Each structure stands twice: as C-alpha cells, then as structure tokens.
PDBQT receptor file of N, H, CA, C and O in Angstrom, charges set to zero:
ATOM      1  N   UNK A   1     119.906 226.619 159.442  1.00  0.00    +0.000 N 
ATOM      2  CA  UNK A   1     118.901 226.230 160.374  1.00  0.00    +0.000 C 
ATOM      3  C   UNK A   1     119.499 226.348 161.853  1.00  0.00    +0.000 C 
ATOM      4  O   UNK A   1     120.591 226.896 162.001  1.00  0.00    +0.000 OA
ATOM      5  N   UNK A   2     118.937 225.940 162.733  1.00  0.00    +0.000 N 
ATOM      6  H   UNK A   2     118.049 225.494 162.613  1.00  0.00    +0.000 HD
ATOM      7  CA  UNK A   2     118.986 226.267 164.074  1.00  0.00    +0.000 C 
ATOM      8  C   UNK A   2     120.080 225.201 164.544  1.00  0.00    +0.000 C 
ATOM      9  O   UNK A   2     120.767 225.502 165.520  1.00  0.00    +0.000 OA
ATOM     10  N   UNK A   3     120.253 224.157 164.003  1.00  0.00    +0.000 N 
ATOM     11  H   UNK A   3     119.695 223.913 163.210  1.00  0.00    +0.000 HD
ATOM     12  CA  UNK A   3     121.151 223.080 164.494  1.00  0.00    +0.000 C 
ATOM     13  C   UNK A   3     121.922 222.460 163.242  1.00  0.00    +0.000 C 
ATOM     14  O   UNK A   3     121.485 222.417 162.092  1.00  0.00    +0.000 OA
ATOM     15  N   UNK A   4     123.098 222.011 163.669  1.00  0.00    +0.000 N 
ATOM     16  H   UNK A   4     123.453 222.046 164.603  1.00  0.00    +0.000 HD
ATOM     17  CA  UNK A   4     124.103 221.696 162.622  1.00  0.00    +0.000 C 
ATOM     18  C   UNK A   4     123.339 220.276 162.192  1.00  0.00    +0.000 C 
ATOM     19  O   UNK A   4     122.733 219.603 163.026  1.00  0.00    +0.000 OA
ATOM     20  N   UNK A   5     123.442 219.919 160.836  1.00  0.00    +0.000 N 
ATOM     21  H   UNK A   5     123.935 220.465 160.159  1.00  0.00    +0.000 HD
ATOM     22  CA  UNK A   5     123.038 218.385 160.431  1.00  0.00    +0.000 C 
ATOM     23  C   UNK A   5     124.202 217.542 160.744  1.00  0.00    +0.000 C 
ATOM     24  O   UNK A   5     124.965 217.816 161.670  1.00  0.00    +0.000 OA
ATOM     25  N   UNK A   6     124.354 216.444 159.921  1.00  0.00    +0.000 N 
ATOM     26  H   UNK A   6     123.733 216.222 159.169  1.00  0.00    +0.000 HD
ATOM     27  CA  UNK A   6     125.522 215.593 160.026  1.00  0.00    +0.000 C 
ATOM     28  C   UNK A   6     126.876 216.384 159.785  1.00  0.00    +0.000 C 
ATOM     29  O   UNK A   6     127.119 217.074 158.796  1.00  0.00    +0.000 OA
ATOM     30  N   UNK A   7     127.774 216.144 160.946  1.00  0.00    +0.000 N 
ATOM     31  H   UNK A   7     127.576 215.584 161.751  1.00  0.00    +0.000 HD
ATOM     32  CA  UNK A   7     129.266 216.598 160.783  1.00  0.00    +0.000 C 
ATOM     33  C   UNK A   7     130.326 215.623 160.211  1.00  0.00    +0.000 C 
ATOM     34  O   UNK A   7     131.352 215.901 159.590  1.00  0.00    +0.000 OA
ATOM     35  N   UNK A   8     129.767 214.250 160.616  1.00  0.00    +0.000 N 
ATOM     36  H   UNK A   8     128.934 214.024 161.121  1.00  0.00    +0.000 HD
ATOM     37  CA  UNK A   8     130.755 213.302 160.337  1.00  0.00    +0.000 C 
ATOM     38  C   UNK A   8     129.971 212.356 159.683  1.00  0.00    +0.000 C 
ATOM     39  O   UNK A   8     128.745 212.371 159.795  1.00  0.00    +0.000 OA
ATOM     40  N   UNK A   9     130.699 211.347 158.856  1.00  0.00    +0.000 N 
ATOM     41  H   UNK A   9     131.695 211.335 158.765  1.00  0.00    +0.000 HD
ATOM     42  CA  UNK A   9     130.080 210.434 158.074  1.00  0.00    +0.000 C 
ATOM     43  C   UNK A   9     129.344 209.280 158.744  1.00  0.00    +0.000 C 
ATOM     44  O   UNK A   9     128.354 208.704 158.294  1.00  0.00    +0.000 OA
ATOM     45  N   UNK A  10     130.146 208.964 160.195  1.00  0.00    +0.000 N 
ATOM     46  H   UNK A  10     130.951 209.433 160.561  1.00  0.00    +0.000 HD
ATOM     47  CA  UNK A  10     129.494 207.903 160.802  1.00  0.00    +0.000 C 
ATOM     48  C   UNK A  10     128.170 208.294 161.590  1.00  0.00    +0.000 C 
ATOM     49  O   UNK A  10     127.572 207.429 162.231  1.00  0.00    +0.000 OA
ATOM     50  N   UNK A  11     127.765 209.474 161.542  1.00  0.00    +0.000 N 
ATOM     51  H   UNK A  11     128.251 210.176 161.022  1.00  0.00    +0.000 HD
ATOM     52  CA  UNK A  11     126.159 209.870 161.901  1.00  0.00    +0.000 C 
ATOM     53  C   UNK A  11     125.457 209.472 161.022  1.00  0.00    +0.000 C 
ATOM     54  O   UNK A  11     125.762 209.591 159.836  1.00  0.00    +0.000 OA
ATOM     55  N   UNK A  12     124.103 208.780 161.545  1.00  0.00    +0.000 N 
ATOM     56  H   UNK A  12     123.854 208.684 162.509  1.00  0.00    +0.000 HD
ATOM     57  CA  UNK A  12     123.287 208.038 160.628  1.00  0.00    +0.000 C 
ATOM     58  C   UNK A  12     121.951 208.702 160.941  1.00  0.00    +0.000 C 
ATOM     59  O   UNK A  12     121.480 208.674 162.078  1.00  0.00    +0.000 OA
ATOM     60  N   UNK A  13     121.324 209.321 159.872  1.00  0.00    +0.000 N 
ATOM     61  H   UNK A  13     121.707 209.344 158.948  1.00  0.00    +0.000 HD
ATOM     62  CA  UNK A  13     119.947 209.969 159.748  1.00  0.00    +0.000 C 
ATOM     63  C   UNK A  13     119.092 208.518 159.491  1.00  0.00    +0.000 C 
ATOM     64  O   UNK A  13     119.471 207.645 158.710  1.00  0.00    +0.000 OA
ATOM     65  N   UNK A  14     118.030 208.459 160.200  1.00  0.00    +0.000 N 
ATOM     66  H   UNK A  14     117.722 209.167 160.835  1.00  0.00    +0.000 HD
ATOM     67  CA  UNK A  14     117.039 207.531 160.195  1.00  0.00    +0.000 C 
ATOM     68  C   UNK A  14     115.574 208.226 159.828  1.00  0.00    +0.000 C 
ATOM     69  O   UNK A  14     115.134 209.301 160.237  1.00  0.00    +0.000 OA
ATOM     70  N   UNK A  15     115.011 207.346 158.999  1.00  0.00    +0.000 N 
ATOM     71  H   UNK A  15     115.369 206.473 158.667  1.00  0.00    +0.000 HD
ATOM     72  CA  UNK A  15     113.489 207.792 158.467  1.00  0.00    +0.000 C 
ATOM     73  C   UNK A  15     112.581 206.675 158.808  1.00  0.00    +0.000 C 
ATOM     74  O   UNK A  15     112.818 205.602 158.254  1.00  0.00    +0.000 OA
ATOM     75  N   UNK A  16     111.574 206.745 159.631  1.00  0.00    +0.000 N 
ATOM     76  H   UNK A  16     111.381 207.617 160.082  1.00  0.00    +0.000 HD
ATOM     77  CA  UNK A  16     110.684 205.652 159.811  1.00  0.00    +0.000 C 
ATOM     78  C   UNK A  16     109.561 206.037 158.946  1.00  0.00    +0.000 C 
ATOM     79  O   UNK A  16     109.022 207.094 159.273  1.00  0.00    +0.000 OA
ATOM     80  N   UNK A  17     109.066 205.419 157.895  1.00  0.00    +0.000 N 
ATOM     81  H   UNK A  17     109.503 204.560 157.629  1.00  0.00    +0.000 HD
ATOM     82  CA  UNK A  17     107.815 205.799 157.152  1.00  0.00    +0.000 C 
ATOM     83  C   UNK A  17     106.820 204.910 157.997  1.00  0.00    +0.000 C 
ATOM     84  O   UNK A  17     107.124 203.787 158.400  1.00  0.00    +0.000 OA
ATOM     85  N   UNK A  18     105.595 205.520 158.227  1.00  0.00    +0.000 N 
ATOM     86  H   UNK A  18     105.348 206.432 157.900  1.00  0.00    +0.000 HD
ATOM     87  CA  UNK A  18     104.442 204.771 158.695  1.00  0.00    +0.000 C 
ATOM     88  C   UNK A  18     103.331 204.641 157.584  1.00  0.00    +0.000 C 
ATOM     89  O   UNK A  18     103.132 205.488 156.713  1.00  0.00    +0.000 OA
ATOM     90  N   UNK A  19     102.783 203.709 157.703  1.00  0.00    +0.000 N 
ATOM     91  H   UNK A  19     102.945 203.021 158.410  1.00  0.00    +0.000 HD
ATOM     92  CA  UNK A  19     101.628 203.292 156.534  1.00  0.00    +0.000 C 
ATOM     93  C   UNK A  19     102.347 202.399 155.677  1.00  0.00    +0.000 C 
ATOM     94  O   UNK A  19     103.558 202.203 155.578  1.00  0.00    +0.000 OA
ATOM     95  N   UNK A  20     101.115 201.762 154.919  1.00  0.00    +0.000 N 
ATOM     96  H   UNK A  20     100.131 201.921 154.999  1.00  0.00    +0.000 HD
ATOM     97  CA  UNK A  20     101.388 200.740 153.643  1.00  0.00    +0.000 C 
ATOM     98  C   UNK A  20     101.455 201.199 152.517  1.00  0.00    +0.000 C 
ATOM     99  O   UNK A  20     100.763 202.145 152.140  1.00  0.00    +0.000 OA
ATOM    100  N   UNK A  21     102.445 200.493 151.685  1.00  0.00    +0.000 N 
ATOM    101  H   UNK A  21     103.008 199.725 151.992  1.00  0.00    +0.000 HD
ATOM    102  CA  UNK A  21     102.513 200.971 150.253  1.00  0.00    +0.000 C 
ATOM    103  C   UNK A  21     101.201 200.653 149.431  1.00  0.00    +0.000 C 
ATOM    104  O   UNK A  21     100.889 201.256 148.404  1.00  0.00    +0.000 OA
ATOM    105  N   UNK A  22     100.401 199.535 150.063  1.00  0.00    +0.000 N 
ATOM    106  H   UNK A  22     100.654 199.046 150.897  1.00  0.00    +0.000 HD
ATOM    107  CA  UNK A  22      99.278 199.348 149.320  1.00  0.00    +0.000 C 
ATOM    108  C   UNK A  22      98.214 200.586 149.406  1.00  0.00    +0.000 C 
ATOM    109  O   UNK A  22      97.432 200.869 148.498  1.00  0.00    +0.000 OA
ATOM    110  N   UNK A  23      98.315 201.259 150.625  1.00  0.00    +0.000 N 
ATOM    111  H   UNK A  23      98.950 201.029 151.362  1.00  0.00    +0.000 HD
ATOM    112  CA  UNK A  23      97.341 202.321 150.768  1.00  0.00    +0.000 C 
ATOM    113  C   UNK A  23      97.553 203.644 149.591  1.00  0.00    +0.000 C 
ATOM    114  O   UNK A  23      96.684 204.339 149.064  1.00  0.00    +0.000 OA
ATOM    115  N   UNK A  24      98.902 203.672 149.440  1.00  0.00    +0.000 N 
ATOM    116  H   UNK A  24      99.608 203.107 149.868  1.00  0.00    +0.000 HD
ATOM    117  CA  UNK A  24      99.401 204.664 148.323  1.00  0.00    +0.000 C 
ATOM    118  C   UNK A  24      98.765 204.282 147.024  1.00  0.00    +0.000 C 
ATOM    119  O   UNK A  24      98.200 205.077 146.272  1.00  0.00    +0.000 OA
ATOM    120  N   UNK A  25      98.917 202.884 146.808  1.00  0.00    +0.000 N 
ATOM    121  H   UNK A  25      99.376 202.238 147.418  1.00  0.00    +0.000 HD
ATOM    122  CA  UNK A  25      98.644 202.266 145.455  1.00  0.00    +0.000 C 
ATOM    123  C   UNK A  25      96.986 202.587 145.377  1.00  0.00    +0.000 C 
ATOM    124  O   UNK A  25      96.537 203.093 144.348  1.00  0.00    +0.000 OA
ATOM    125  N   UNK A  26      96.092 202.265 146.528  1.00  0.00    +0.000 N 
ATOM    126  H   UNK A  26      96.457 201.854 147.363  1.00  0.00    +0.000 HD
ATOM    127  CA  UNK A  26      94.635 202.480 146.313  1.00  0.00    +0.000 C 
ATOM    128  C   UNK A  26      94.425 203.942 145.998  1.00  0.00    +0.000 C 
ATOM    129  O   UNK A  26      93.628 204.258 145.115  1.00  0.00    +0.000 OA
ATOM    130  N   UNK A  27      95.170 204.940 146.748  1.00  0.00    +0.000 N 
ATOM    131  H   UNK A  27      95.818 204.684 147.465  1.00  0.00    +0.000 HD
ATOM    132  CA  UNK A  27      94.576 206.195 146.615  1.00  0.00    +0.000 C 
ATOM    133  C   UNK A  27      95.124 206.584 145.225  1.00  0.00    +0.000 C 
ATOM    134  O   UNK A  27      94.393 207.376 144.630  1.00  0.00    +0.000 OA
ATOM    135  N   UNK A  28      96.216 206.217 144.589  1.00  0.00    +0.000 N 
ATOM    136  H   UNK A  28      96.810 205.574 145.073  1.00  0.00    +0.000 HD
ATOM    137  CA  UNK A  28      96.697 206.427 143.323  1.00  0.00    +0.000 C 
ATOM    138  C   UNK A  28      95.656 205.964 142.196  1.00  0.00    +0.000 C 
ATOM    139  O   UNK A  28      95.282 206.611 141.218  1.00  0.00    +0.000 OA
ATOM    140  N   UNK A  29      95.328 204.812 142.549  1.00  0.00    +0.000 N 
ATOM    141  H   UNK A  29      95.632 204.286 143.344  1.00  0.00    +0.000 HD
ATOM    142  CA  UNK A  29      94.232 204.102 141.373  1.00  0.00    +0.000 C 
ATOM    143  C   UNK A  29      93.051 205.082 141.384  1.00  0.00    +0.000 C 
ATOM    144  O   UNK A  29      92.699 205.619 140.334  1.00  0.00    +0.000 OA
ATOM    145  N   UNK A  30      92.471 205.311 142.471  1.00  0.00    +0.000 N 
ATOM    146  H   UNK A  30      92.757 204.875 143.325  1.00  0.00    +0.000 HD
ATOM    147  CA  UNK A  30      91.359 206.474 142.706  1.00  0.00    +0.000 C 
ATOM    148  C   UNK A  30      91.398 207.668 141.895  1.00  0.00    +0.000 C 
ATOM    149  O   UNK A  30      90.519 208.111 141.156  1.00  0.00    +0.000 OA
ATOM    150  N   UNK A  31      92.752 208.200 142.186  1.00  0.00    +0.000 N 
ATOM    151  H   UNK A  31      93.467 207.840 142.786  1.00  0.00    +0.000 HD
ATOM    152  CA  UNK A  31      92.949 209.581 141.424  1.00  0.00    +0.000 C 
ATOM    153  C   UNK A  31      93.149 209.317 139.859  1.00  0.00    +0.000 C 
ATOM    154  O   UNK A  31      92.803 210.164 139.037  1.00  0.00    +0.000 OA
ATOM    155  N   UNK A  32      93.750 208.049 139.475  1.00  0.00    +0.000 N 
ATOM    156  H   UNK A  32      94.032 207.360 140.143  1.00  0.00    +0.000 HD
ATOM    157  CA  UNK A  32      93.773 208.050 138.081  1.00  0.00    +0.000 C 
ATOM    158  C   UNK A  32      92.347 207.724 137.472  1.00  0.00    +0.000 C 
ATOM    159  O   UNK A  32      91.896 208.359 136.518  1.00  0.00    +0.000 OA
ATOM    160  N   UNK A  33      91.740 206.794 138.029  1.00  0.00    +0.000 N 
ATOM    161  H   UNK A  33      92.106 206.279 138.804  1.00  0.00    +0.000 HD
ATOM    162  CA  UNK A  33      90.358 206.745 137.612  1.00  0.00    +0.000 C 
ATOM    163  C   UNK A  33      89.657 207.753 137.297  1.00  0.00    +0.000 C 
ATOM    164  O   UNK A  33      89.137 207.929 136.195  1.00  0.00    +0.000 OA
ATOM    165  N   UNK A  34      89.578 208.713 138.542  1.00  0.00    +0.000 N 
ATOM    166  H   UNK A  34      90.001 208.570 139.437  1.00  0.00    +0.000 HD
ATOM    167  CA  UNK A  34      88.651 210.004 138.397  1.00  0.00    +0.000 C 
ATOM    168  C   UNK A  34      89.172 210.871 137.176  1.00  0.00    +0.000 C 
ATOM    169  O   UNK A  34      88.386 211.263 136.314  1.00  0.00    +0.000 OA
ATOM    170  N   UNK A  35      90.605 211.171 137.134  1.00  0.00    +0.000 N 
ATOM    171  H   UNK A  35      91.243 210.852 137.834  1.00  0.00    +0.000 HD
ATOM    172  CA  UNK A  35      91.150 211.862 136.133  1.00  0.00    +0.000 C 
ATOM    173  C   UNK A  35      90.804 211.485 134.864  1.00  0.00    +0.000 C 
ATOM    174  O   UNK A  35      90.446 212.332 134.046  1.00  0.00    +0.000 OA
ATOM    175  N   UNK A  36      90.882 209.988 134.518  1.00  0.00    +0.000 N 
ATOM    176  H   UNK A  36      91.172 209.299 135.183  1.00  0.00    +0.000 HD
ATOM    177  CA  UNK A  36      90.689 209.315 133.402  1.00  0.00    +0.000 C 
ATOM    178  C   UNK A  36      89.114 209.534 132.903  1.00  0.00    +0.000 C 
ATOM    179  O   UNK A  36      88.776 209.547 131.719  1.00  0.00    +0.000 OA
ATOM    180  N   UNK A  37      88.341 209.680 133.883  1.00  0.00    +0.000 N 
ATOM    181  H   UNK A  37      88.616 209.669 134.844  1.00  0.00    +0.000 HD
ATOM    182  CA  UNK A  37      86.830 209.697 133.591  1.00  0.00    +0.000 C 
ATOM    183  C   UNK A  37      86.556 211.082 133.248  1.00  0.00    +0.000 C 
ATOM    184  O   UNK A  37      85.633 211.299 132.462  1.00  0.00    +0.000 OA
ATOM    185  N   UNK A  38      87.244 212.078 133.737  1.00  0.00    +0.000 N 
ATOM    186  H   UNK A  38      87.993 211.902 134.375  1.00  0.00    +0.000 HD
ATOM    187  CA  UNK A  38      87.123 213.323 133.674  1.00  0.00    +0.000 C 
ATOM    188  C   UNK A  38      87.912 213.941 132.535  1.00  0.00    +0.000 C 
ATOM    189  O   UNK A  38      87.897 215.161 132.371  1.00  0.00    +0.000 OA
ATOM    190  N   UNK A  39      88.468 213.284 131.896  1.00  0.00    +0.000 N 
ATOM    191  H   UNK A  39      88.480 212.293 132.029  1.00  0.00    +0.000 HD
ATOM    192  CA  UNK A  39      89.323 213.595 130.546  1.00  0.00    +0.000 C 
ATOM    193  C   UNK A  39      90.532 214.415 130.922  1.00  0.00    +0.000 C 
ATOM    194  O   UNK A  39      91.087 215.067 130.038  1.00  0.00    +0.000 OA
ATOM    195  N   UNK A  40      90.977 214.438 132.137  1.00  0.00    +0.000 N 
ATOM    196  H   UNK A  40      90.526 213.908 132.855  1.00  0.00    +0.000 HD
ATOM    197  CA  UNK A  40      92.215 215.098 132.661  1.00  0.00    +0.000 C 
ATOM    198  C   UNK A  40      93.569 214.478 132.269  1.00  0.00    +0.000 C 
ATOM    199  O   UNK A  40      93.576 213.344 131.791  1.00  0.00    +0.000 OA
ATOM    200  N   UNK A  41      94.648 215.123 132.434  1.00  0.00    +0.000 N 
ATOM    201  H   UNK A  41      94.642 216.044 132.822  1.00  0.00    +0.000 HD
ATOM    202  CA  UNK A  41      95.754 214.666 132.374  1.00  0.00    +0.000 C 
ATOM    203  C   UNK A  41      96.217 214.330 131.022  1.00  0.00    +0.000 C 
ATOM    204  O   UNK A  41      95.437 214.526 130.090  1.00  0.00    +0.000 OA
ATOM    205  N   UNK A  42      97.483 213.810 130.774  1.00  0.00    +0.000 N 
ATOM    206  H   UNK A  42      98.117 213.652 131.531  1.00  0.00    +0.000 HD
ATOM    207  CA  UNK A  42      97.757 213.432 129.260  1.00  0.00    +0.000 C 
ATOM    208  C   UNK A  42      98.708 212.299 129.178  1.00  0.00    +0.000 C 
ATOM    209  O   UNK A  42      99.521 212.185 130.095  1.00  0.00    +0.000 OA
ATOM    210  N   UNK A  43      98.717 211.485 128.247  1.00  0.00    +0.000 N 
ATOM    211  H   UNK A  43      98.057 211.578 127.502  1.00  0.00    +0.000 HD
ATOM    212  CA  UNK A  43      99.408 210.309 128.075  1.00  0.00    +0.000 C 
ATOM    213  C   UNK A  43     100.781 210.577 127.547  1.00  0.00    +0.000 C 
ATOM    214  O   UNK A  43     101.045 211.269 126.563  1.00  0.00    +0.000 OA
ATOM    215  N   UNK A  44     101.630 209.937 128.328  1.00  0.00    +0.000 N 
ATOM    216  H   UNK A  44     101.415 209.375 129.127  1.00  0.00    +0.000 HD
ATOM    217  CA  UNK A  44     103.026 210.083 127.694  1.00  0.00    +0.000 C 
ATOM    218  C   UNK A  44     103.654 208.746 127.288  1.00  0.00    +0.000 C 
ATOM    219  O   UNK A  44     103.236 207.651 127.663  1.00  0.00    +0.000 OA
ATOM    220  N   UNK A  45     104.699 208.951 126.481  1.00  0.00    +0.000 N 
ATOM    221  H   UNK A  45     105.039 209.841 126.176  1.00  0.00    +0.000 HD
ATOM    222  CA  UNK A  45     105.350 207.658 126.007  1.00  0.00    +0.000 C 
ATOM    223  C   UNK A  45     106.314 207.357 127.040  1.00  0.00    +0.000 C 
ATOM    224  O   UNK A  45     107.044 208.261 127.447  1.00  0.00    +0.000 OA
ATOM    225  N   UNK A  46     106.408 206.050 127.566  1.00  0.00    +0.000 N 
ATOM    226  H   UNK A  46     105.815 205.315 127.235  1.00  0.00    +0.000 HD
ATOM    227  CA  UNK A  46     107.361 205.551 128.603  1.00  0.00    +0.000 C 
ATOM    228  C   UNK A  46     108.185 204.726 127.782  1.00  0.00    +0.000 C 
ATOM    229  O   UNK A  46     109.129 204.110 128.277  1.00  0.00    +0.000 OA
TER     230      UNK A  46
C-alpha cells in the first residue's frame, strides 16, 4: 500500500460501526424467508 500500517504494538486501530444489529437481523430474516419460500439454500446440521 501507499502508507505503512501499524509499526508498533502501542498503535491502535479504531473501527466505528454505524447502524444497529437489529437492522442486520431484520434483513437476514427477510432474506431467509424469501429463500425458504422459493426452495433455495440447503439445510446443514449444526
């Protein structure tokens, strides 16, 4: 890359996630329901 990343362990990388987990869950549920209704995907043993 153009710039070096962390060069010392004291340097901290910060990630600020914007949004709410509940939004991810809502979208995931809709995708799951649509895939199930259309017979898509496959069952895996967990």
